[in-house]
N, C-alpha and C positions, 0 to 999 in steps of 0.2 A: 379215381377216388371213390371210396365206398363200393368197390367192385364194379365200377363203370368207367369206360373211357370218357375223359372229361376235358373241357377247355376252360381255362381261367381267363376272363377278360378284366382288364385293370385300368382302362382309361375312360374318362367321363362320357365321350361320345358313344363308345361301344357299349358301355354299361346301360346308357339310356336307350340305345337301340334294342338291346336284348330284353330289357325290362318292359318296354312299351310295345314291342312287336308281337302281338298275340296271334298274328297270322302265321308266323314261323316258329314261335316258341310257346311252350306251355309250362306250367309248374313242373319241376323235375327233381324234387327232394327225394333222397334215397328211400327205398321201401322201408328200411329199418327205422328211419326217422318218422315216417308216416304212421307206422304201427304204434309209436310212442306218443306222438302229438295228436294223432287222430286223422282218419281219412276224410272227415267232414269239416276239418278246420281250414282256416284261410290258406295254409301252406300247400294244400293239395288239390283243392277243388278247381273246376274249370272257370274260365273267364266270366261266363254268364252267371254261373252260380256264385262266384266271388262278388259280382256286382249286386246280386240279389241280397246276399248275406250282409254286405257292407251297408246297403240301403236300410235293411231291417234293424241293424244293430248300431248304426251311427248315432242316432238320437239318444237311445238309452245309455250310450257309453261316452260320446263326445259332445252331445248337444248342450246348448246354453243352460237349459233347465237342469239337466243332470249334473253338470259341473258345478252349478250354483249350490245344489244340494250336498255335493261331496265336500265342498270347502270347509263347512263347519266341523264335520267329523275329522277330516284330515288335520285341520289346525289344532283341534283338541288333542288328538293322539300324538302329534308331533311335539307339542309343548310338554305333554306328560312324559314322553319318552326322554326328551332332553333333560328334564329335571331329574328323572330317575337315574340317568347315566352319570350325572354329576355326583350322585351319592354312592355310586357303585365302585368308585376307585378306578383301577385299571380295567379297561374293557377291550374286547376285540371289535374294533369299530365296524368292519364290514358285516360281521355276524349279527350285530345289533341292528344295523341298517336293514339287512335282509329280513329280520324278524319284524321290524317296523313296517316295511313296505308290504310284506305278506299279510300282516294284520289289517292294513288299510284295504288291500284288494279283497281280502276275505269279507270284510264288513260291507264293502260296496256291492259285492256279488251275492253274498249269502247272509248278510246281517249277523254274522257269527263273531262273537267277541270272547268265546270260551278259550282261555289260554291252553288247556290240555288239547282241545281239538285242533287249534291253530298250530301248535307245536308238532302234533302228530302228522298233520297234513304237510307241514313245511318239510319235515324229514322225508316224506315220500317224494315231494317235488325235488329235493336235493338228489335222491337216488335216481329219479327220472332224468334229471339233467346230466348226470354222469354218463348215462347211456346214449344220449342223443347224438354225440359225436364219437362214440366208441365203435369198434368193430362189431358187426352184428353176429355175435357168437352166443347162442342161446343155451349156455351150459352153466350150471351152478358155479358161482365164484367169479363169473365175468360180469362187467358193468352192465352190458346190454340185458343179460338175464335178470339182474336185479331191477333194472329199469322197467322191464316188462311186468314184473311182479308189482312194482310201485304203481304203474298205470292201472293194473287190475284193481288194486285197492282203491285208487282215486275214483275210478269209474263206478265201483260199488257204492262209495260214499255219495257221489253226485246222483246216482240213480235212485238211491233211497230218499234223498231230499226231493227229487222231482216227483217220485211216487207219493210222498207225503203231501207236497203242495197240491198235486192234482186231486188227491183224495179229499183234502180239506175244501177245495173249491167245489168239487162235485157234491159234497155234503152240505154246502152252503155255510160253512163255518168261516167267520170273519178271521182273517189271518192277522193283519196288523194295519194300522193306519198308514204307515210309511212303507212303500214298496222298495225292494232291493232289485238288483240286476236280474236275479233268477225269476222274480215275478214278471219283470218286463219281457224277458226272453220267452216265458211261457205264454204270454198274451199277444205278443207282436204277430202281425200277419201281413202278407203282401196284398197287392191290389186284387189278386184272385182269391183272397180268403185263405191262402195256404199258410199254415203255421210251421214253426220249426219243429222238427222231430226230436225225440229224446237224444238220439245219437248226435244230431247237430248241436244241441245245447251242451251236451257233455263234452264234445270235442272243443267247442268254443270256450268252455270253462277251463279245460285242461290247458289250452293255449294261452288264454288271457291271464289266468292265475300264475302261470309259469313266467310269461314275458313281463307281466305287470309287477313282479317283485324282483326278479333277477336283474333285469336291465336297469330298473329304477334304483335298486340298491347299489349297484356298481357305479352308476352315474353320480348318485349322491355322494358316494365315498370320494370319487375322484374330484368332483367339483369342490368339495370341502378341502381336500388335501391340496389341490392346486391353488385355491385362494389363500390358504395358509402359507404356501410357498411364495406367493407374490403379494406382499403387503399393499402395493399400490392398487391392485385390482380389488383386493379385499376391502380397502377403505372406500373405494368408489362404489362398490356394491352395497356396503353398509350405509353409506350416506344416502343412497337412493331409498333404501328401506326406511330409514329414519324420517326422510321427507314425506314418504307415503303415510306413515303413522301420524306425523304432525298434522297433515292436511285432512285427516279423517273427520267427518262431521261429529259435533259434540254428542256424546252418549254412545257412539259406535265403538264397540270393543273388539269386534271381529273383522277379519278380512272378508271382502266380498269379491265377486268376479271383476268388479270395476277396478279395485286396487290391483288385482292380479294383472289386469291389462296395462297397468301403468308401470310395471316392473321391466322397463326397457333394457336396462343394463344387465339386470339379473337374467333376463331371457338370453342376452348375448353370452353370458357366462355359461348357461346351460348348453346353448348351441355350440360354443367353442369346446366345451367338455365332450359333447357327443361327437364332434369332429375329431378331436385329439385322441379320444378313447376308441371310437368305432367298436362298440360292444358287440353289435350284430355285424360280424365282419363279412358275411357272404350270404347270397341267396342262390338257390339252385333252380335252373331252368332246363328245359329239354328241347332240342331241335325237332320240329315236326317234319322237316324235310331237309335235304341238303341246303345249307345256307352259305352264300359267299359273303365274306365280311373282311374288310381290310386286306384283300388279296389272298385270303385263306378260305378253304372250304371246310365248314363244320358239318360232318356227316349226320344224316338223319338218326335220331335216337341217342346221340351223344349228349351228355350233361354239359351245361354251360354254367359255370360258377361266376357270378357277378361279384367281383372282389372289391367291396366298398373301401377298404382301407387305403388302397393306392389312390383312389379318387380323392380321399380326404387328406392325403399327404402329397398331393401333386404340387410341386413348387411353382408351377405356372399359374395355378389358381390361388394357392395359399403360400405367399412368400414366407420363408422360414417356417415350413410346415410343422416341425417338431416343437416349435415355440408356442407355449400357451399364451394367447393374447386375445382376450374378449373384445378389445377395442378394434380388432380387424373387422368386426361386424358393423362398425359405425356407418350407417347409410349404405351398407353392402347387401345386395341381393344376389346370392350365388346363382350362376347359370344352371339350367336344368341338367341334372346328372352329375353335378359336382359335389352335392351335399345330400347324402342318402342314409341318414341315421335310422329311418324307418322304412327303407325301401323306396320304391317309386312306381309311378304309373298304376295300372290296374292291379298289380300284385303288391301294392303297398300294405305292409303288415305292421299291427300295433307292435397271424400277426407278424405282419412284417415289422421288424424293428426299425428299419431305415427307409426314408422316402426315396433315397437315391437308388432306385431299383437297378441292380446290376452293377452299381459302382462300389458300394461298400461290400457287397457280396454276403451280407448277413441277414437272414430272415428268421422270423419266429413262427413256430408251428406247434401242433399237438398231434404227435404220431405214435401209433402203437400204444396208446394209453399213457403217454408221457409228455410233459412239456419238453419241447425240442428246439434246437437252433440248427438251421441249415446254412452251411458256409459254402461259397461257390467260387471263390477266386483262388488261383494257384498258390499265392502266398499264404492265405489262411488255411487252405487244405493241407499244405505242407507242414505248417505250424502245428495244427491239431493232430496230424498223423504222427509226427516225430516227438511231440512233447509228452513224454511219459511221466513227467513230474506233475503235470496238471490234468492229464487225461488218461483214462483207462478204457479198455474195451467196453462198449455200451450197447451191444446188440440187444434187442427186445428179448424178454424171457421166453416168449413163444418160439423165437428163432433158435436160441441156445438149447431149448428142450428138443427141438427137431435135429439140429446139427450135432449137438453133443456139448455138454458142459466142459469137457476136457479137450475140445477141438481148438484149433488156432484162434477162432474168432472170440473165444470166451475167456481164455486163460490170461493171467497177469503177465507183465513184461518179462520178468525173470524166467517164469515157466515157459513163456513163448520162445525166449532165446535158447533155453535148454532143448526144447522140442525141435526147433529149427536145426540146431546143431546135430542132433541125433538123426534127423530125417533128410538133411540136405544132400548127402552123398547118395543114399538109396533112391532118391527121387530125381534130383537135378544134376547129380555128378556125371562126369564125362563117361565113366565106365557104365553107369546105369543107363544113360541115354543111348549109348552104343548098343547095349543089349536090347533096348526096347525097339530100336529101329526095325529089326526084322519082323517082329510081331505086328507092329503098327502098319508096316508096308503090306504084309500078307492080308491083314483084315481089311485094309483100305481097298486093295485090288479086288478082293472077294466081294466086298460090299458094292463097289462100283459095277462089277460084272452083273450082279443080281439086279441092281437098279436099272441097268440098261435094258433088261428084258421085261420090265414092268412098265405099263402105261400108267403114269401118275394121273389120277382123276381129279385130285383137288386143285382148286384154282390157286394161282400164285399167291393170292392174298392170305391164304391159310398157312403158308409156310412160316416157320418161326424166324425170329430176327437173325439168327446165325446163318440161315440159308441165303440171306441177301448177299453174303460174301461170295456165293457161288455164281452170282449173276455176272461175274467178270468174264466168263467164257462166251462172249458173243462177238462174232466177226464184226469188224469195223471199229472196235474200241482199241485205242492205241496201246493201252496197257495189256490187252489180250495178246496182241502180237509180240510185245516185249517179253511177256511172261513165258509164252510158249517157246520163243527163241532161246531164252535162258535155259529152260529145262532141256531142250534138245541139245544145246551145247554141252551141258553136264553129261548127258548120255554119250555123246560123241567122244568125249575125252576120257571115258571110263576105261580102266585097264582091261586088257583082254581076259575073258573068263569071269569077270565080275558081273553078277546079275542083279544084286540088290543094292539099295542105297547105303551109304556109310555116313557117319557123322561128319566126316571131312567134306563130303559132297553137299550136305545140308548147309554147311557154313558158306558154301559158294553161292547159295541162292540169294544173292544180294537184292535183286529186284522183287523176288517173291517175299522176302522178309519185309520189304517196304509195303507191299500189298497187304500183308498180314497186319503190320503196324497201323496202316491207314484204315483198315477195316476195324481194328480195335478202337481206334480214335473215333471214327465216324459212328460206329454202333454204340460204343460204351455199354457193353452188355452188363458188366458189373458197375452200376452207376452210382453206388453210394456205399460208404462204410460208416458204421455207428461207433461213436466214442461217447464217453461220459465224463463230465467235469468232476474232478476229484475235490476241487475247492472252488470258491468264487474266483472267476478268472476274467481279467479285462483284456479285450481284444478290439482293436479299431475303435476305441472310444465307448465300447459297450461292455457291460458286465454279464457274463454267462454264469448263472447261479450254480452252486454246488449241486450235483445230482442230476442236472439237466443233460439230456442227450444232445450230442453234437454230430450232425450228419454231414460228412464231407461229400459234396455233390460233384462227382468227377465230370459229369456231362458238360457243365458250363466251362470247366477247364479245357475240355477237348474241343469246345466250339467257340473259344475266345478268339475273336477276329484279330486281336493284337498279336497273338502268337501264331494263329493259323489263318492266313488270308483266305477269303472265301471258304469259311469253315464247313458249310453244308455241301461243298463240292467234293466228291470222291476223287482224290488225285494222289496216287502213290508217288509220283515224281516229286512231290513237295519234300520227300524225305532224302532226296539226293544231297549227300554231305550234311544233312541236318542232325544235330545233336540237341534235342529239346532240353530247355532249362528244367532244372529240378522242379517238380510240382506242376508241370504243364502237361505231362503225359503219364496217366495213372491207371492203365488197364488192369494192373494186378496189385493196386495199392501202392504204398511207398514206405520208406524207412524201415523201422523194425517190424512193420506189419505187412511187408511185401509178401505176396502169395508164394508159398514154398514150391509150388508146382508150375511156376511161370515158364521155365524153359521147356518142360515136358509138354505143356499145352501148345506152345508155339511149334515144337517139333511135330506133334500130331497133326496140326493144321497144315504145316508145310508139306508133309509126306502125302497127305490126302490130296492137296492141290496139285502137287507134282504129277501124280498119276491122272488126276482129273483133266488137267490141261493137255497132257500128251495124248489122251485116248478118248475123251468123252466131251459131251456138251449138254447143256440143259435145253430142252424144248418146251416151251410154254403150251399147256393144253388150252388155255383161254387167253389169247393175246390181248383181248380188250380189257382184262382185269388189271387193276393196278394196286400197288402195295402202299398201305398207310398205317403207321403206328401212332401217329399224332397229327394234328393239323400241320401239314407242310405247305409250302408255297404252291399255289395252284398250278402244278405242272405234273406231268406223268413221270413216274419213276422210269429210269432207263431199263428196258427189258433185259 
């Protein structure tokens, strides 16, 4: 993810371990994110620096005195906003809430109430946000490029404010009786008299103003919507607030921190909303060294994504996890690592659709700049691939620009049928394949001859995934013996005078065909196909909105233990008399979107392996190296 090999951890114990283990893990946010949020913000600094910054800023932001001062302003602006919305007729609720929360955070940090300034800055923050999870392409028109420009503008605004405040203080000009967060950040110093630098203050402002209005706005929206949907919870929360107002001392008209501390049930509503929503769904860490965890080795330098959403939807901790139920918090204190709305441990900072991970096979994501659904079970993959009434090709624009807008991956169903019909015979037809054999055989033999005279210097770990299929030619492996015997038998039975392979002979390579199929299953080189929902579509109890991308994730189909016993084991013999059910084996896609060159590809692989098995073998230049493309069970790959 974000150009880095990554591990996603999804259970409470592992999340807690990764978040709290500063000996083996450090902050690991992508460089692109750090450039936008700031290299001196909480998301990127070291453990010791994080502690120092938290210590310096905790009182001005979260301290009792600070919160007491904020209450009056927050209450006034909230009441005013609610009254205004009532008179505006129809409103876009989230937009208004984001404006409200941004106005609050701007006042707290910068004492700014100027509507034009607030709206201008809020627009820049919106542009910044679009780039935080986008591909880091710094070219005009791309979200990341726009986000970098937005950050530049925000930094310039904050720097001018800092310069002005410092100049006024230097000249002895009284600023104002009431200090805001900017004043506090300019004055605060640690035990050694060290103050925050301009860069630290600016990055803190960028982070806090962003997080302080985006997450709060979305949480407010969902809390309100969920209470509206559940009248029983709404009534209970309302009754609590009425009781608090009723018990206020005579003459007191405003809320105080004391009343806020009495909002027990409302606090449960907020916690349940944070759990149910999981607005901040992930935190990036990075392995400082090879780390063994749950039987797997996470290599040094790999990113580790702590996936909060699965912790918050774990049915063992949260019965009926998709159900919104504030009462589940009655007398309940969640175990460490099971509730992480703001992170955890030293790195604490101010979408999967279904909790049944791997059972429903439907996951929510944001990929290639589009809201997306990932489907991972054979039945759903088959449905999405074959249902041209509800789905059309949905490859990202960047892909279609590279591969071609008139290629198979981009054209509509009718055009796809027409093109397949026109190209089927020239590519996959019997006559065409017969013609290709001679050339494929000649170039395979020539290539293998050349390779045999070159000492390959690269370690085995640098070979691409496809080369792993060549590792079959190692004495001692059962399928090596079976393969070679089959090819020798084909040569032995060849008519006198025939020197090259024929299509008839390739059809006799039964076991070799099983090896190729098992390799395609085990590797799943083409692991996904993009589709796009033509209309809102219900599947397995969920609605996929019109226009969303749907990624059919072949790899989980190929590693489903119900279909493929011991799925991580490479075993060509599993194909003896096996005819896989539709949708369980998809190396070339399926249905109307089946790759038009599938037979040609298998022919090429088979001819190469035929000559490789009879005449060559691979010799590893570094026997101690091992191959890893993702965290695999802590075992050495067979050489």
